[in-house]
Backbone as JSON, one array per atom type, in Angstrom:
{
  "sequence": "MRNTAVNPATAAVAAIRSNRNAAERITKSARHRGAVK",
  "N": [[-100.78, -70.84, -40.36], [-101.9, -68.2, -38.6], [-101.29, -66.49, -36.44], [-98.18, -65.78, -35.54], [-96.9, -64.91, -33.34], [-97.92, -66.21, -31.24], [-97.97, -68.15, -28.22], [-95.76, -70.91, -28.21], [-96.48, -73.36, -27.04], [-99.27, -73.23, -26.94], [-99.76, -73.13, -29.66], [-98.86, -75.66, -30.39], [-100.67, -77.3, -29.01], [-103.04, -76.54, -30.3], [-102.46, -77.43, -32.87], [-102.26, -80.19, -32.45], [-104.86, -80.72, -31.65], [-106.36, -80.0, -33.94], [-105.29, -81.83, -35.73], [-106.18, -84.2, -34.62], [-108.94, -83.89, -34.94], [-109.07, -83.89, -37.73], [-108.17, -86.47, -38.28], [-110.22, -87.96, -37.11], [-112.33, -87.19, -38.77], [-111.49, -88.26, -41.18], [-111.43, -91.03, -40.62], [-114.12, -91.42, -40.07], [-115.36, -90.8, -42.55], [-114.17, -92.77, -44.08], [-115.19, -95.03, -42.87], [-117.85, -94.77, -43.55], [-117.68, -95.39, -46.22], [-117.1, -97.98, -46.02], [-114.52, -98.81, -45.83], [-113.18, -99.0, -43.45], [-113.5, -101.36, -40.96]],
  "CA": [[-100.66, -70.22, -39.04], [-102.17, -66.76, -38.69], [-100.6, -65.77, -35.36], [-96.84, -66.35, -35.31], [-96.44, -64.45, -32.03], [-98.62, -66.98, -30.2], [-97.22, -69.08, -27.38], [-95.5, -72.18, -28.92], [-97.24, -74.46, -26.43], [-100.64, -73.07, -27.4], [-99.76, -73.51, -31.08], [-98.72, -77.12, -30.45], [-101.95, -77.88, -28.57], [-104.02, -76.3, -31.37], [-102.12, -78.31, -33.99], [-102.64, -81.56, -32.07], [-106.33, -80.8, -31.64], [-106.85, -79.99, -35.33], [-104.88, -83.09, -36.34], [-107.08, -85.24, -34.11], [-110.23, -83.69, -35.61], [-108.92, -84.31, -39.13], [-108.09, -87.94, -38.28], [-111.57, -88.47, -36.85], [-113.15, -86.97, -39.96], [-111.04, -89.22, -42.21], [-111.89, -92.37, -40.27], [-115.58, -91.45, -40.21], [-115.72, -90.89, -43.97], [-113.72, -94.08, -44.56], [-116.13, -96.01, -42.34], [-119.07, -94.66, -44.36], [-117.44, -96.08, -47.49], [-116.9, -99.41, -45.75], [-113.1, -99.12, -45.89], [-112.77, -99.37, -42.09], [-114.54, -102.23, -40.39]],
  "C": [[-100.85, -68.72, -39.17], [-101.33, -65.99, -37.68], [-99.25, -66.41, -35.08], [-96.31, -65.94, -33.94], [-97.11, -65.21, -30.89], [-97.63, -67.88, -29.46], [-97.0, -70.41, -28.12], [-96.3, -73.35, -28.35], [-98.69, -74.42, -26.9], [-100.75, -73.51, -28.86], [-99.7, -75.03, -31.21], [-100.03, -77.8, -30.07], [-102.99, -77.72, -29.68], [-103.74, -77.23, -32.55], [-102.53, -79.75, -33.68], [-104.15, -81.72, -32.15], [-106.86, -80.86, -33.07], [-106.46, -81.28, -36.03], [-105.81, -84.21, -35.9], [-108.44, -85.13, -34.8], [-110.16, -84.18, -37.05], [-108.89, -85.83, -39.21], [-109.46, -88.54, -38.04], [-112.45, -88.33, -38.08], [-112.78, -87.99, -41.04], [-111.56, -90.61, -41.88], [-113.41, -92.48, -40.4], [-115.98, -91.61, -41.67], [-115.31, -92.25, -44.54], [-114.7, -95.16, -44.09], [-117.42, -95.98, -43.15], [-118.89, -95.41, -45.67], [-117.22, -97.57, -47.27], [-115.43, -99.8, -45.81], [-112.61, -99.58, -44.52], [-113.88, -100.21, -41.48], [-114.47, -102.23, -38.87]]
}
């Protein structure tokens, strides 16, 4: 977290968004390997 003075709600939204992006990336790479059907 670079900006600690940021609005907590904004920080929460950014965290949720980045978590969703990371989850999508993980599932995509897993699908490429054939782990997820």
